[in-house]
N, C-alpha and C positions, 0 to 999 in steps of 0.2 A: 864679580861672579866666581862658582867655584870650579874648578876645573871635572869632568865629566871620568868617573872611575869605575870601570867595571869587576865586578865583584862575585867570586862563586865560593859555593860552600860545598864544603866535600864531606859523606856521611859513612862510614865505612864498619862493617859488623867484622872482627877478629877478636879472638881470643874470648870469646861471650861477651862484650863488650862493644860499644857503640862509640866511635872516636870522630869526633867533630872537628875540621880544621877548616879555617876559612884562607880564601885565597883573592890574590888581585892580579888580575889581565893587564900584564906592562906590555905596550908597545915600544920598541926603540926603533928610533929612526937612526940611519946612516950618517955618520955623523960629515960625510964629505957628499958632493953630486956624485962624483963619481964611483963610489961605492954605492950608493943609492943606486946608481943605471948598472952597474955590475949583479948588485943583487936582483934587480927588476929581470935582467937577462934569465938570470938560472931559476928564479923561482916561479917565471911568468906569471907573478902577481904583484903586490905591494911592495913598495922597500921599505916596508916594516919589518922587524922579528919580534912574534907575540912569545912573551913567555907567562908562568904563572910564579908567583912571589907568595910565600906564604905570611901573612900578615897577622895571624891571630884574632882575638883570642884562640886558644884550643884547648879541648875538655874531652877527658872521657865519662862516658856514664855504664854504671852497674846496674840493669835493669832486676831488679829485685822481682816486684809482680807487674803483669799487666792485666787491667780491669776491660769488661766489655762496656762499661760506661765512663764515665767523665772519671770521677774518684771512687767507684763503688761499682759492685754488680758481681756478674760470673769470673773466675779468674779464666784467664786465658794460657797464660802462660806465668810459671813460677821457677826461679830460678834457683835449683838445691844444693848449688854448692854456696850459695850466700851463707855469710855467718855476721851477723850483729855485731857493732863494736860493742855494746851491752854486753852478748857470750864472750868477748874475747876479754874485756875486762875483768869479767866475773872470772873466769878458769885462772888468770892473772894473781883475781885476790887468794883463789882458793891454793893454789900455788902458793903463794908466801904462806899465807895461815897455816898449810901443812909445815913450812919447813920450820915456821914459830912452835906450832905445839911440840917437833921433834925435838928445838932445842930444849924448850921447857922442859920434857922430859928428862932428855938426857942429866938438866938442873937438877931435879929432883930426885935422880938416881944417884948422883953426887953426892947431895945432902944427904941419904939414908944412910951411903959406905961411909960416912963422918961419924 
């Protein structure tokens, strides 16, 4: 049989994004009986030390639009700062085309001077 493992998922809202983290609850027992007895005296509880360890997977979500229904309906939230990857690609291609057009124009100008 597999050991029992406690897990905790954390959802955080920061920078206009949703950060998701996955943690595991780790209980470490004292290595010796003497240390366990001293820890029990100090904490008035059990002799285990509990901590959270990030185990992953972790990811960040950028909300673009939130609808009233599952996949459609009234828009409840729309991210005004979101720029689609296609728009970024298109702007990069326009910049490249402008430099190409300038280069061709200068080339044509040189040919007319000769």
